[in-house]
N, C-alpha and C positions, 0 to 999 in steps of 0.2 A: 423523363417520360418514356415509357416503353414503346416498342414498335406497334404492339397491339393497340395501345391507347391512342397512338397517332392515327392508326387506321380507323378506329371508331370515331375519332374526332372529325376526320375527313368525311366519313359517311354521314355523320350527323350534320356537318356543315352543308353537304350537298342536299340532304333532306330539308334542312332549314331554308335554303335558297328557294327550292321549289315550293315549300310550305308557305313562306312569306308571300311569294307571288300569288299563290292561290287564295291566301287569306285576304290580300288586298283586293283581288278580283271579287271575292265573295262579299266582302264588306261594301264594296262599291255597288254591287247589285242590290244588296239589302237596303242600303241607304237610299238608293234611287227609287226602289219599289215602294218603300214606306213613305217617302216624301210625295211620290205621285199619288199614292192611295189617300194620304191626308189631304192633298190638294183637291182631289175629286170629291171627297166627303165634305170638305169645307165649301167647295163650290155648290154642292147640293143644298147645304144649309142656306147659303147666300141666295140661291134661287128661290127657296121657300120664303125668305125674308123679302126678296124682291116681289114675290107674288102678293104678300101681305101689303107691301107699299102700293102696289098697283090697285088693290082693292080700296085702300084708304084714299088714294088720289081720285079714283072713279067716284067714290062716295062723296067726296068734297065737291067734285065738279057738278054732281047731280043735286046735291042738297042746297036748299035755299037758306038754311039756317047758318049759324056761325060755324066756323071751322072747328073750334074746340068741342062744341056740342056734337058735331058729326063724328069726330074721332072718338069721343067718349062713348058714343053709341056703338061704334064698331068693336070696341074692346070685348064686347060680349061674345063675338064670334072668333076672336083670336085666343090663343093659349093664354092662360092666366099669367105666366111669367114673362110675357112679351112686354118690352118697353117701347112705347111709341112716342116719338118726338117730332114736333113740327117746328121748323126753323125758318125764320124770315130771310129775305134776300140779303139783308145786311148782317145776318148772323145772330139776330136776337131770337131767343127761344119763345115761341108762341104757345106751344103746348108740350107738356111732358107728363105722362101719367104716373111716373115714378117720383116726381119732385113736386112738392106742394108750393113752395115759394119761387115762382119763376123770376121775380124781379132780382133775386139774389144770384141768379145764375150768370155766368160769364158769357161773353160773346163766343159763339161756336164756329166762327169761320176758320179758326186756327186748329180745330180738331182735325186729326189726320184723315178720318173718313169723310169729313165735310170738305176739306181742302182737296181731296182726290176727286170727290163728286163735282166740285166747282170746276175742276180742270177737265175731267173726262166724262162727266155725266153720272158716274156712279163711283162709290168708294167703299172700302171695307177696312176694318181694323179690329184687332183683339187687344184690349187694354183695360185697365182699371179706371172706372169713371171718376172724374175729378169732383163730381157733384155728390155722389153717395158712397164713393170708395168701394164699389163692387165691380168685379171683373165682368166684361160683356164682350159678345161678338157683335160688332156694329156693322150695319149696312145702310148706306145713305144714297138717295137718288135725287138728282136735281130736276126741278121743274121751273117753268118760266118765272114764277113769282114766289117760290118757296122751295125748301128742302124737306123731304120726309125721311126720317131715320128710324129704322127698326133695329132693336137690340135684343139679343137673347143672352140670358145669364150664362157666363162661361163657368158652369159648375161641373160636378162629377158626371152628370148625365151627358152633357155636351162633350166633355172630354172623352167619355167612353164611346160616344158616336164617332169622334174624330180618330180614336185609337185604331191603328191598322190591325188587320187580321193576322194572328200569330201562326196560322197554318202554313203560310209561306215560309216563316222563320223555321218552323220544324222541318219543312221539306229541305230548305237550304242547309240546315245543320246536319241532317242525315246524309245529304249529298256531300257535304264537307268531309264527314268521317270516311265515307267511301273513297273519296278522292285522296285523302291522306294515306289510306291503306294502299291505294294504287301507286302513289308517289313513293311510299316506302318500298314497295316491290321493285319499282324502276331504279331507285337509288341503290338498293341492295344489289341488283344485278349489275348496274354500272360500277358500283364500288368494288365488286368482286374482281372484275377485270383490272381495275386500277391497283387493287391490293396485290393481285398475283404479279402484275408487272413490277410493282415496288419490291415484292419479295425476290423476284428475279434480279433486280438491280442490287439489292443488299447482299444477296448470295454471291453475285459476281465479284463484289469487293473482297469476299473471303475465299475466292477461287473455288467455289463449290457449285458452279452452275449445273454441271452434269448430274449432281446428286438430286436436283429438283425434278419432279415429274409434273410439269405444268400442263394443264389442259384449259385453254381459254374458251369462253362462250362462243357459240357459232353466230357471231354478229360482226358488224363492221369493226368495232373496237377490238374484239377478240382476234379478228384477222390481222389488224394492225399490230397487236401485241405479239402474235405469232411471228410475223415478219421481223419485228424488232429483235426478238430472242434468237431467231435463226441468224440474223445479220450479226448479232453480238457474238454468237458462238464462232462464226466464221472469222470475225475480227479478232477474237481471242486467239484462235488457232494461228492466224497470220502474225499476230504480235509475238507469239512464242517462237515462231520460225524466224522472225526478224531479230528477236533478242538473241537467239542462238547464232545467227549469222553475224550479228554485231559482236558477240563475244569472240567469235573466230577472227573477225577483222581486227579487234583490239589486240588479241593475242599475237596476231601477225605483225601489227604495227609495233608492239613493244619489243618483239624479238627480231624485227626486220633490221637488216644492215643499212637501211636508209634512214636519214633524218626526216621525219614527217611532221608537218604542222597543218592543221585545218583552221580556216578562218571563215567567219560569217561574211555576208554580203557587205556589211558595214566595216569590215576589217578587224572585228573582235576575234581574239584567239578562242577557239572552241576545244581544241585537243592537240597535244603534241607528245612526242616521245623524248626520252633522255638524250638519244643520239643527235636529235636536232639541236638541242641546247649545246651539246659538245661541239658540233660542227660550227654552230653560230658563233661561239666564243673563240673559235680558232680564227674566224674570218674578221669579226669586229675588233675594234681597237681596245675597248674596255670590257672586262668580264661582266656579263649581263645574264640574269636569269629570266628575263622577259622575252618570249619568242617574238612579240610584236616589234622588237628592235630591228628585225630583218626588213621591215617595210620602210624604215627610215634611214638605215645605214647606207652610205655612199656605194658600198660594194654591190648592193642590190638595187641600184638606181634604175637600171633597165627594166627590172621586174616591176618596180613601182610605176614607171611610166607606162608599161604595158597594161597594168591593171586600171590605170586612169583612162586609157584609150586603147581597148583591145582590137578595134577595127574588125569586129566580127569573128576573130580567131578565139579559140578556146584554150590554147596553151602556148607557152613560150619557154625557151631554155637559154641559159647563159652559162659561160664558163668564168670561174673566179679563181685567180691565183693569189694565194696569201700564205705567208710563213713557209715558203718552200713547198707548199702543197697546192693541188688543183682540185677544185670542187665544181660539180655540175649542179646548177639550181634550176629546177623545173617547176613551173606553175601551171595548174589545171583549173579552169573555171567551169563550175557545174551549172546546170540549168537554172537554179535559183540564185545565180550570181555569187554564191559562196565559192570558195576556192581552196586548194591545197598547195602547199609549197614543199617540194622534195629536194633535199640537199644530199648529195653523194660525194664521197671522197674518191675521185677518179685518178689520183696520182699513180703514175706507173710504178709498179713494184718490180724489184729484181726477181728473176726467175730463181726457183729453189736451187737449181744446179749451179748457177752462177754465184748464188749466195754461199753455198757450201765451199765452192772453190775459193771465194774471197775469204771465207772464215778460215780455211786451212792455211792460206797464205798469211793472214793476219796473225794467227796463232804462232806459226813458225817464226814470223818476223818479231813478234813481241817476246817470244821465248829466247830468240837468238841474242837479243840485246843484253838482258841481264846475265845470261850464261857466258857470253863472250867477255863481258866486263869482269865477272867473277874469275874466269880462267886467266885473264890478263893480270889481274891483281895477284893471284896466287903464284903464277909463273914468275912475276917480278920478285916476289918474296923469296921464292926457292932458288932463283938463278942469279940474283944480284946481291952483293954485300950491302946490307942496309943497316942503318942504326935502328935501335929499338923504337924510336919515335916514328921513323919512316914505316917500319913494319906495322906498327899500330895503326897508322893512317891508312895503309892499303887494306889491312884487315877490316877496319871500320867501313871502308867503301865497299868491300866485298860483302860484308854483313848487310849493308843497306840494300845492295842489289839482291841478296838472297831473300830479304824481307819482301821486296817488290815482287820477286818471282813467286814467293809463297802466297802473297795476296792475289797474284794473277791466277795461280792454280786453284786457290780457294774460291775465287769469283767464278772461274770456269766451272768448278764443281757445283756451285750453287745454281748457276744457270742450267746446267745439265740436269740437276735434280728437279728443278722447277718444271722443265720441259718433259723430262722422262718419267719421273715418279712423283707427280703432284699429290697423290694420295698419301704420301709419307708425311705430309705437313698436317698437324692437328689444328683444329679451329677452336676459337674461343671469342668471347666478347671483349673488345679492347677499347678502352677510353683513350681517345686521341690526345686529349689535353695532358694526361699523365704520361703518355708516350713521348710527347714533345718536351715535357719537363725533364724526363730522363735523358733524352737526346741532348738537350742544352747543357745538362750537367756533364755529360760525357765529353762534349766538344768545347767545354768552357775555355780551356787554354788556347786552342786553335782559333776560336772566335775572338778572344781577347787580343791575341797576337795580330790578327788582321783588322782589329777594331770593327768587327761586324756585329750588329745587333740582330738578334733572332726574336721576333715577336709573333704572336698568333691571336686571332680574334675568332675563337671557336668556343661554343658553349660546352659546359660540362656534360650536357645530355647527348653530345655527339659520340656515340658508341658504335664501333664497326665490328662486324662479324668476320674474323679472319685469323691468320697465323701471326702471332705477335712478332716473331723474328723477322718474317718477310715485311710486315708493316713497318717495323723499325728500319729495315734496310732501305725502304722507299724514301723515308724522310732523311735517313743518314746519308745516303748517296746523293740526294739532291742538295743537302747542306754541304757535303764534301765538295761537290761541284762548284757551289757558290764560293767556298773558301779558296779553292784553287784558281778559279777563273774570273770571279766577279770583280776582284780588286779589293783595295783597302777602304775602310770607312763606309761600307755600304750597309744598307738595311734590308733584311730578309723578312718577309711577312707571309704567314700561312693563314688562310681563311676559307670558309665555306661560302660559296656564292649562290647555291641553289640546292634543292633536294626534291625528291619525289617519294613514292611509297616504298621504293626499293633501295635507292642510292643517295649518298651525300656527294656533292660536287665540290671539289677542293681546288683552290688556286695557290700555287707556291711561286712567289715573285721576289725579285731583287731589283735594285736600282743601280746595278753595276755596269760594266762595260758592254754587256750584251753580245749579240752576234750581228755583225754589220751586214752580211750578205744573207738574204732570206733563203737562198738555195740550199744552205746547210741544214735547214730545219727538216728537210725530207729524210736526211740520213743521220740525224743527231743521236738517235737511239740504237744505231747499228754498233755492233761490237768492234772496238778498236778504231772507230771512225774519228779522224782528227780534223778540226777546222783549219789548223795550221800545222805544218810539218814540225815535228819535235815537241808539240805542245804538251802531250801527255808525259813525255819523259822529263821535260823541264819542270813540270809542276807536280810530278808524282802521280800515283794512282795506277790502277791496272788497265784503264781504258775501257772497263766494262761496267762502270757505275750506272750510267743511264740505261744501258741494256738490261741490267738487273732490275732497275726501277720499272721499265716497261714490262718485263716478264712477271715481276711481282704484282703489278697492277692487273695484268691479264689473268694471273692466277685467281685473283679476287673478282673475276668476271667484269672488270672495268677496262677503261681505255685511257690513254694519256696522249696529249699533244703539247708541243712547245711553240711559243711564238714570242715576238719582240714585244716588250712592254712599252706603252706610250710614255714618253719621257725618259726612256733608256732602261736597259736591263732586260731580263728574261722573265717569262711567265710560263709555268707548267700547269696545265689544266688536266685533272684526272678525277675519276669517280671511284668510290669504294662502297661496298654493300652495307646497309644498315644492320644492326643487330637483330631487329625485328622485321627485316625485309627478306631478301633472298636467303635461303638456307642451303 
């Protein structure tokens, strides 16, 4: 149904409501007037019949002859169609000028008009006679020793006398038409305001309110409609401003360096950013994509107790130490009892100058070891008489140190390239499943030697936008780290535990020996950092693998943290951009 049809239907409905009310009122007036007019006309006829009865009674009282003879004589002065009946006290018919055989007539005490006269002195009725089957208007009056009944045939003449005057009907009909016209004018005027207000509402849904030039009638409804439209325009303007400010706030929240999560008064999650999930999974024992876990985890117990009993305060802050890191958790309660939880990484970082000094010392130290070894092996070969077998042994050791030195130089070059010239890396869509399959094939021998199983639970639809070589180096260095340090017979598992519109969130875990002291986690991604002295040299590697991982993740606008796995081993949590997310 069209909007215009709906408007006409409303107008007609309004017209119908008023019309029905007026019709009922008019019909009631007409019915009442006609019934009253009929009553008065009937009463006039009854008064005439009563006069005739009075004459008959007076004549019988004065006459010395029989009652029947007296009544017979009176008929000459009454109208010819008058029926005169004399009824005894017990209901027997003494005289009736319309019936010849009186003996055959029934007792008349049960006749309605006689019964009424017997009770109240006079009675009337309009009915068909049981004696001659003709309709009559009866009037009966009671006297001490008899009843006198006068009847007038209820024929066309009497009916016309009782018929109400139609002039009143014509007047009412004319008035009815005039009133309908007035009702139509009123409903049309009222409907115009409603229609304009409806048009305003429909246009507001299409965001075209300003295009309408609405002029409402100068009445109370028009004034209300004008106020409504003005209020809506102001509301619409305010909504636009609020929407703009909300977009600014959301943009700030997404790009903020803080982990933010907003909760309703009932504790339901309303909004959060990816950094909140990242921090949360660093703190809690099990990887979890549900922000509400913060309200039930033991690390946030003080926050949960504060929310249950804030004691009039609107905010509270706690410090959480986990996995070698320190976090600040701040909760703010708003006026409607909803609240926000802010988590920040407040771990103290090394100053850039100290970091550079440490890097210089680390590089010198790491270079010194293989260079010294190579020099010593070569000097032994040159200065000592050795058998061919001994010479080959020292050359093999020197070659091994040269390879380690080459790996160190290559890894340093890769880190420098990532930090210095990130634009030199091309981007493409990379399927993580196929990347892991390639990695497993490349490291098959090393994995088999250590009896390590590498599995992943990642869908084929997980496609990352990034540099294939750097993405490969992330998973390669994490796997090399597990091969060198996790131990034998362990299981390595790669999975996605969450996602948002821009990122996939990955967990890389093993059930190996792990890291016993959590203080090491704060420096695990530093270049050349060792948990134990000589660990890197004993197990091989350049000591830059996890640093490359961190830089490669950062290149892809992600972040990575490491923590102990519940049940033993390590877990690395990091995020990488979706192919259809950040560009």
